[in-house]
ROSE-107002 format. One record per residue (C-alpha): x, y, z. Coordinates in steps of 0.5 Angstrom, whole numbers, plus 500, padded with zeros to 3 digits. Layout:
<rs>
XYZ;...
</rs>
This chain:
<rs>
155528771;153522766;148517768;148510764;144505762;144499758;148502753;144509753;148515756;146521758;148528762;149535763;155539763;155544769;159551768;162556773;155560771;151555769;143553772;142546773;137543769;133536770;135529766;130527761;130520763;125518758;130514753;134511759;128504759;122503763;124496764;123493771;130491775;134497769;141498772;142506773;150509773;151515775;158518775;161525777;166528773;171533777;173533770;171534763;177531760;178525756;183520759;185518752;184518745;179513741;182512734;188514731;188517724;195519723;196514717;194516712;188512708;189510701;184511694;177515694;179518701;183522696;178527693;178534695;174538701;172544701;172548709;166553712;167556718;161556722;158559728;155556734;148559737;144558742;138557739;138554733;145550734;148555728;146561726;142563720;147564716;152558718;146553716;146557710;153557708;154549710;146547705;150551699;156548700;153542701;150543695;156545691;159538694;154534690;154538684;162537683;165530683;173532684;169534691;168529697;166533702;165538707;169540713;165545718;170547724;165550730;169553736;165552742;168558743;164561737;159562743;163568746;164568754;166562757;159559756;156554762;156546760;149546759;149551754;155549749;151541750;145544748;148549742;153542739;146537739;142542735;148543731;148536730;142536728;143541722;149537720;146531720;140534716;145537711;149531711;144527706;146531701;154531702;158528707;160533713;166532717;164536723;169539727;169542734;177544736;175546743;170541746;173535750;171528750;165529753;161533752;162531745;159524747;153527751;151532745;151526742;148522746;142527746;141528740;140520740;134520745;132527743;135529736;129534732;130529725;125524722;124518728;129514729;129507724;133501726;133497720;139495717;141501712;137506718;136513717;139520715;147521713;152519719;157525720;164524722;165528729;172531730;174533737;179538740;184532741;182529735;178524736;174522732;167519733;160518729;153521729;147519724;146512722;145507725;150503732;152497726;154502721;158506726;162501728;163499720;165505719;170505726;173499722;175503717;179509720;181504725;184499719;186506715;180508712;181502707;179495709;178488704;171488703;169481705;173482711;167489711;160483711;163479715;163484720;157486718;154479719;156478725;153484727;147481725;146484719;145481713;148480705;142485702;143490708;150490707;148492699;143497701;148501706;153501701;148504696;145509700;152511703;156512698;158519700;161516704;162509704;164505698;166500694;175500691;177495687;176489692;176494698;172496701;174504703;172511706;170517703;171521708;178522712;181526718;187526716;184530710;179534713;185536718;190537711;184542708;184546714;191547716;192548708;187554708;189557715;196557712;194561706;189566710;195568714;200568710;196574705;193577711;201578713;203580706;197584704;198589709;191586713;188586720;194588725;199588719;203594718;207596712;214599714;222598716;222596722;227594727;224587732;227587739;232582737;235587732;232584725;229589721;222587717;218590711;211589717;210590723;204585726;200584732;199577732;193578737;190581732;191577727;189571730;183573731;181575726;183571721;181564724;181565732;184561737;180555738;182553730;189555731;191551736;187545734;192545727;198546731;196540735;195536729;202538726;205537733;202529733;204528725;211531726;212527734;207522735;202521740;205525746;205523753;199526757;204528763;207534758;206541759;206547754;211554757;211560752;213567753;207570750;204574755;198578750;191575751;190571745;196568744;196566751;189563750;192559744;196556749;193555753;187551748;194548745;196545752;188542751;188539745;195535746;191532752;197536757;195535764;201538766;198545763;200551760;206555763;209562763;218562761;221567765;221573761;229576757;231580763;229574769;237572771;235567777;236562771;230558769;226554774;219551773;219548780;214543782;210545776;213541771;217535774;224532771;224529764;216532761;217533754;216541753;212545747;213551746;208555744;212562740;207567737;212571731;219566730;224572726;231569731;233563734;235567740;229567745;227560743;234558744;236562750;227558753;229551751;236552754;234553760;228548760;234543758;239545765;231545768;232536766;225537762;225536755;223541749;220536744;218542739;216549738;210552736;209558732;203563729;208565724;216562722;219568719;226566719;230567713;232560713;227555716;228548719;230545727;233549731;239545734;242547742;246543747;246536742;239536741;235538733;227541736;223542730;220548729;213546727;208554725;202556722;204560716;212561714;212568711;219572709;220579713;226579715;229585710;238587710;241592714;243596708;236595705;233600711;235607707;227610710;226611717;226605721;221605728;223601734;218596736;218597744;221590747;216590753;210591750;212588743;208594738;211601735;215605740;213613740;219618741;219619749;223626751;226626755;226629761;230637761;237636766;240641768;247638768;248633763;250626765;256628760;257634763;256631771;262626769;267631767;267634773;269628775;274627771;277632773;278629780;279622781;277622788;270624786;270616783;272609785;271602782;270595786;264591789;262597795;257595799;253601802;247603806;242598806;246593804;246595797;251594792;255598786;261596782;262604782;260610787;260617787;263620792;261627790;261631797;269632794;267636789;265641794;272642796;273645791;271653789;269652782;265646782;262646789;259653786;257649780;253644783;248649788;248655782;245649779;240647785;238654786;237655779;232648780;229651786;227657783;225655777;219649781;217655784;216659778;211653776;208653782;206660781;205660774;200654773;197653780;197660783;201657789;205664791;211662796;215670795;217672801;215665805;221663810;225658807;229651811;234646807;232639809;238633809;237626811;242623817;247628821;251634821;256630818;252626813;255628806;248630804;249635810;255638807;252639801;245643804;250647808;253649802;248651799;245655804;252659804;251660796;244661797;247668802;251669797;247670791;243674795;237669795;235671803;237666809;236659810;235654816;237648816;234642818;237634819;231629818;234623821;233616819;235608821;237603818;233597818;234592814;235593807;231599808;230606811;226608817;224615818;221618824;213619825;213627825;219632826;216637830;221642827;217648827;216648820;209650819;208656813;215655811;218653804;221646805;228645799;229637800;237637798;240629797;246627793;241622789;235617789;236610789;230607791;226614792;225613800;228618802;225623798;218620799;218620807;221627807;216629802;211626807;214629814;214636810;206635809;205633815;209639818;204644814;209647809;207652805;211647799;215642799;221643793;226636793;232636788;237630788;244631784;243623782;236620778;237613780;231611778;229606774;225611768;217610770;219611777;223618776;216620772;211619777;216624782;217628777;209629776;207629782;205637784;201636790;201631797;194631801;197634809;191632812;192627818;190619815;193622808;199622811;198617815;198613808;204615806;208613812;209605810;213607804;211609797;205615797;197612796;194614790;190619792;196622797;201624790;196628785;198632778;195638781;194642788;186643791;185648794;182644800;176647804;173643810;169637809;162636811;161632818;166631823;173630818;178634819;179640814;183638807;190641807;194640800;201641800;205644793;211639792;215640787;221634785;227635780;234632779;239635776;242630772;241622770;246617772;247610770;249609777;244604781;244600786;243593786;240587792;245584795;241578793;241580786;248583785;252579780;259579784;256577790;254572785;261571781;264571789;260565790;261560784;268561785;267559793;264552789;271552786;274552793;272544794;277540796;276535789;279542785;286541783;290545789;293550784;286552781;283552788;288557791;287561785;279560785;280563794;284569791;279571786;273570792;278575797;278579791;271580791;269581797;265587798;268594801;265599805;266606802;271609806;275603805;274604798;276611798;282610802;285605796;287608791;284608784;283600782;278597778;274590782;281586780;285591783;287594776;289602777;285606773;284612771;279618772;277617764;277610765;272610770;268615767;268610760;265605766;259609767;257610760;258603758;253601764;249606762;248605754;246597756;242599762;238604757;239597753;234593756;228598754;229601748;232598741;234603739;240603744;240595743;242596736;247602738;250598743;251592737;254598733;259600737;262592739;262593732;267597732;271596738;272589734;274593727;280595732;276602733;281605740;278612742;278614748;271615750;267608750;273603749;275596750;278595756;272599759;268596756;271588760;272591766;264592767;263585764;267581769;265584774;257585772;256579769;249579768;249584763;251577758;245574760;241580758;239584752;243585746;249582749;246575750;245575742;248572738;252576734;254581740;256574742;260573736;263581737;264580745;269573742;273577737;274584744;276578748;281576744;284582743;284584749;288578751;293579746;295586749;301588749;305584755;307589760;300591762;297588768;295581768;289582771;286586766;287580761;284575766;278579764;277579758;279571760;273571764;268575760;270570754;269563758;261566760;260570754;263565748;265559752;266555745;270560742;275560748;275553748;277553741;281558742;286555747;292552743;292558741;292563747;296559752;303562748;300569749;298568756;305563759;308570761;304571767;303565772;296567774;293568767;295560766;291559773;285563771;285559764;285553767;280555772;275556766;276551763;274547770;268551771;266548764;268541765;264542772;257544768;253537767;253534761;245536759;247544761;254544758;256549752;263547750;263540746;268537751;272532745;273538742;276541749;279535751;283535745;287542745;288540753;291535750;295540745;297545751;300539755;304538750;306545748;308546756;313539755;316542749;323542748;323548749;321548756;324541757;327543763;320545765;320554766;318558760;323563758;322568765;324562769;317560772;316553773;310549768;311543772;304545777;301548770;302541767;299538774;293541772;293539766;294532766;288532772;283536766;284531761;283526766;277529767;275531761;275523759;271521763;266526760;267523753;268516753;261513754;259510759;255503760;248505762;246498763;250492769;250488764;254492758;258495764;260488768;261486760;267491759;270489766;271483764;274486757;277492759;279491766;280482766;283481761;289487762;290485768;291477767;296480763;300484767;299490763;297495768;301495775;307495773;307503772;303503779;308497783;313503781;309508783;309505791;316502790;318508789;314512795;317507800;323508798;322516799;326517806;331513804;334520800;331526797;329525789;332529784;326533779;327529773;325522777;320526780;317528774;317521771;315519778;308523776;308521768;308514771;302516775;298519771;297513767;295509772;291514774;287515767;288507766;284506771;279511769;278508763;279501765;274501771;271507774;267508769;263503769;262503776;256508775;252502772;253497777;251501784;246497785;251490784;255493788;250495793;248488794;249483799;252478795;259484793;258485802;260478803;266477796;268483799;266485806;263491807;268497809;271495801;264495799;262502802;268504799;267501792;260504792;263511795;266511788;261509783;256515786;262520784;262522778;269527779;272521782;274525788;277520792;282518786;283527784;285528792;290522792;294524785;293531789;297529794;301524792;304532788;305535794;308529797;313530792;314537790;314540797;320540802;323532803;322533811;323525812;324527820;319531820;312527823;307530818;311528812;312520815;303522815;302525809;308518805;303513809;296516807;299515800;303509800;296506803;292509797;296507793;295499795;289500796;288502788;292496788;288490791;281493788;284493781;290493778;294487782;295480777;296477783;294478790;300476796;301470798;295469793;294467786;287471786;288476782;285484785;278484789;274487783;277482776;275477782;268478782;267480774;270474773;265470777;259471770;257469766;256462768;252457765;246452769;248445767;254444771;252448777;246444777;249438776;255439781;250441786;244437784;247430782;242429778;240430770;238437767;232436763;233442757;229440751;230447749;238447750;237453755;242449760;248451757;246459755;250464759;246468764;248474768;249471775;255469778;257462780;258462787;251465788;248460784;251456788;249458794;242458791;243451789;245449796;240452801;234449796;238442796;239443805;232444804;230438802;233435808;230440813;223439812;224432809;218428811;222422815;221416811;219420805;222418798;226425797;227427788;230432785;228434778;231440774;228442768;231448764;227452759;227459755;221464758;218469754;223475755;228470752;232469759;233462763;228459767;231454771;225449775;227445781;221441783;222436790;219431793;218428800;218434804;213437807;208443805;209450808;204455808;209460804;216460802;222462809;226467810;231463806;228463798;226471800;233473802;236469795;231472793;234479794;241477792;239475786;235481784;242485783;244481777;236481774;235474777;229471781;226466786;220464787;219458792;211454792;208447796;205443790;199438793;198435786;202429783;209426785;212433787;211436794;216443792;217448787;223453785;223456780;230461779;229466773;236467770;238473765;241471760;248474758;247479752;254482755;256489749;249487745;245491751;
</rs>
């Protein structure tokens, strides 16, 4: 809140926890009638800076400055120690001619927890008292790195009215030395001295620190000073302001102050890292991106100990401004770091840059939904990424690419430490993004240097990983998989939809193992041994004796369910081993959406029984938790739950393994009915129970043990997270009208192949992978082995290293039965999300995968083409540019199988469909290589239209031509403004049409289609006609269609509607707004189908298709390519339109108005961007108005003037006499103004009352600049 009177301002800031105090009005002036203005601000941030200081001042201001870090104190302004150090440093400066002043940093955050606004304001005002007193010894620059403009203004205003200093002297030289004050966003102001001195110093800052001495004196005198006073000021403040030749210069500058802090921060942080200071550990460490470093740095502790986030954010903001210039107020800061200090750094950094967009958290490395910023950041927002330590570019490249995809502009990457081996900007998606760091230190070590033990850094918590002892497994995963390998029917691959709409790319049907006596005995023995061990644990640890307790074996589902078969086998084995009898109990459950629902109670007579829960697996643990709840509610003596497969997340699994008791009291059990146990319901140990006071029920505790036989990598996927469904949706998007027919059919095939299947349907089919390639039991086991490793690598840096090592072995040609190339490619083609997750998204992994994929494509041609197609899929996702670069070499490799060529071209088409701002490839290179592939197919070896195997290639040639046309459309630079597009149409289209260079091939195709019913064409004729049409298509694209988007507003105008007619205008607009030119592509495909299909002129459908193609060809001819329309000398409609501009105003004015143009500047002879017919219509309307509104008997004269306006456009002023004045221009003027608007022209009219003229119309016409725009 501020209150202002005359030139004095006072005010207070109120924080969330602050207590108000009365604003003292003593300094606001007692004059009668004084106006006081009260303002209440909802946001204390300043709308902008008042003084630019980025320009380095010259001369004496280059003298060195020293830096003192100070701490605010509520009572004294600065702590006594800070005040003493500041005074001591000022004394050193005074004694050393090489020093020019002291920079004192005073963060408001040094007060501790966020202070109330009034407290911070009062502390800053007292700190100013100290600074002004010290400035009498040596110049002081006070930097408050986290104070906004309003807080500084109020503190300075309060200082000037109530400062604890000598009484104010308003003489010319003043009392007290001036102190330069800098705030959070770099704004600069002065405190101490007189207002006249402040104005002089402010002028010098605006001038870059130096100005002519004469001009300084002139400004002093203009402000009411005297020459003698000016001399006294120069002498009194020589340490701040001094003559320098014929100039006067500041001896202190904001830029020098910031550089002093920057250099000190750089040195301090670098030294702390090198000497293992606070937060730094020596050793060998492997980071989440797999780089080996000789230090581990806790950035939070380092920053807090060395400089603090306030100063760090201030320095980074000033570095960004120096690199990029002033940033727009709607910018935003984004960070992937979630640690408290670095998060505070990013937030303060956003405030230092005055960003209204604030600070946001980027998606983490496990986010697969794509980079979305939603409504928080608008399209086109300039974004700065803020990170902690930059060791590799993996993370920031991914984030920058996501920002580009989200249609924002990454401007810079800032970080605390840049530890990359090669420093410099980050280049991605045709952008160069500068990297700005507080310091840079080399931390990387070569891999071979890491002979000693390497400590892995946790990829989530970013701190050294502690060795984790994995839970003991009665049946290790490898052994369980060997059991499955013996019977391939137990394992199936594919897109499987199980219960609760959970999706899997592989399913284990372990119940089939029960059909084999040996396998059944192994599994049931393992379960019973686990139960015996659990009972022993309860007896030893908790004193719970269950010997002789009757036993019930519970299973989920009906008696026919696979879990019931397992429970029955366990009961039989239990009897065979002489361990007593057990009762089977089936627990019903129902599917509700994507979850299981269980009854409230069973009523099964379980009281006093030991309940053994058995199930094949635990995907979400809902079944285990709910069955434990039911057993506790039934007053079971104890519960032992055993699942064969642990398919849970590691930490969720640990929680269940640690559970030792359930509170079986009615209220506690009810808390479990919703799903997850409450904190009080599941505990780490059993309790003896006992009655509670009052009416509360007696507490009943049921001992519980949860165990698993083995850990499985086969986890379920929610339907909306299923990668196979996502791939299927992508193929569905390609089943569209504008996709080439052959590729559309291939996309339909893939869409059908990837549909989810019921488990029973999968079990009935032969063992195949997702793409129907036969697989063995060993293949399926290896598939799961790869999946388990990739799943572990998400949380374990050591496993990430193992993945890279195994990829390297495959790339070098290793051919082991385990960890095989084919099964890795099967997994990645099915679950493509792994390619977006660490470590496969790292650059080194993508390079290795590209080598593996190429080897997979070049395998023996006798193998299934769909196995090679999976390698193509992975290559297109993991290394799309590598696919593009390899196209000419890959085509001969895949040419033997049509499905492989289809798949390769479909992947190329998908890459071409991606928007230019998100394209991972060089479209120009793709175009060249597509042409190379087309030429290979049209080479003499395939002249007959077939490959050596006899397969026709004409379809693929046509697809390649289609893709080349799209690439041409993408590569060619498109005009961005109407004049350039109009100029290109005149040069490229009009000139070629007028010289009859474009329509001959189209007319030949038209005549051929017209004569098609007269006889079946031969293959050579069809091939030649299609070649000619593709040439027409390419020329239309190059000469006409590329220019239409920039002319969309012109084409939508009323003038074009009048010239072409609404139907033709609408069709032309559809072309301008369709980047894929669907209409032309559809016509090409229809022509191909007509000529390549059966010749059936007697069929009505064939005749209708021929008429449709013929009408399409005729339309393109008369709209774009006709040199002469039928029965006319006029060219094609679009050619006639573009010939109507540019125009010279003089002939139109003289012809229509019949007057001589007054043209003092030659503007009437300048070309303007306006069709001459439209200009004629405007002038004729003005002429008609003189007749329509003329005064009977009055003389009507017309006068026309042409001149250039301030924008160098042409202004035509037409005045007339003899008309009645009207209050406002009529509808005609407004209508013609709208017709002129698309051409950048305007029409305005107004009545005149003085002089001989009664009305004036002003036509402003855009100057023709053509290609010079």
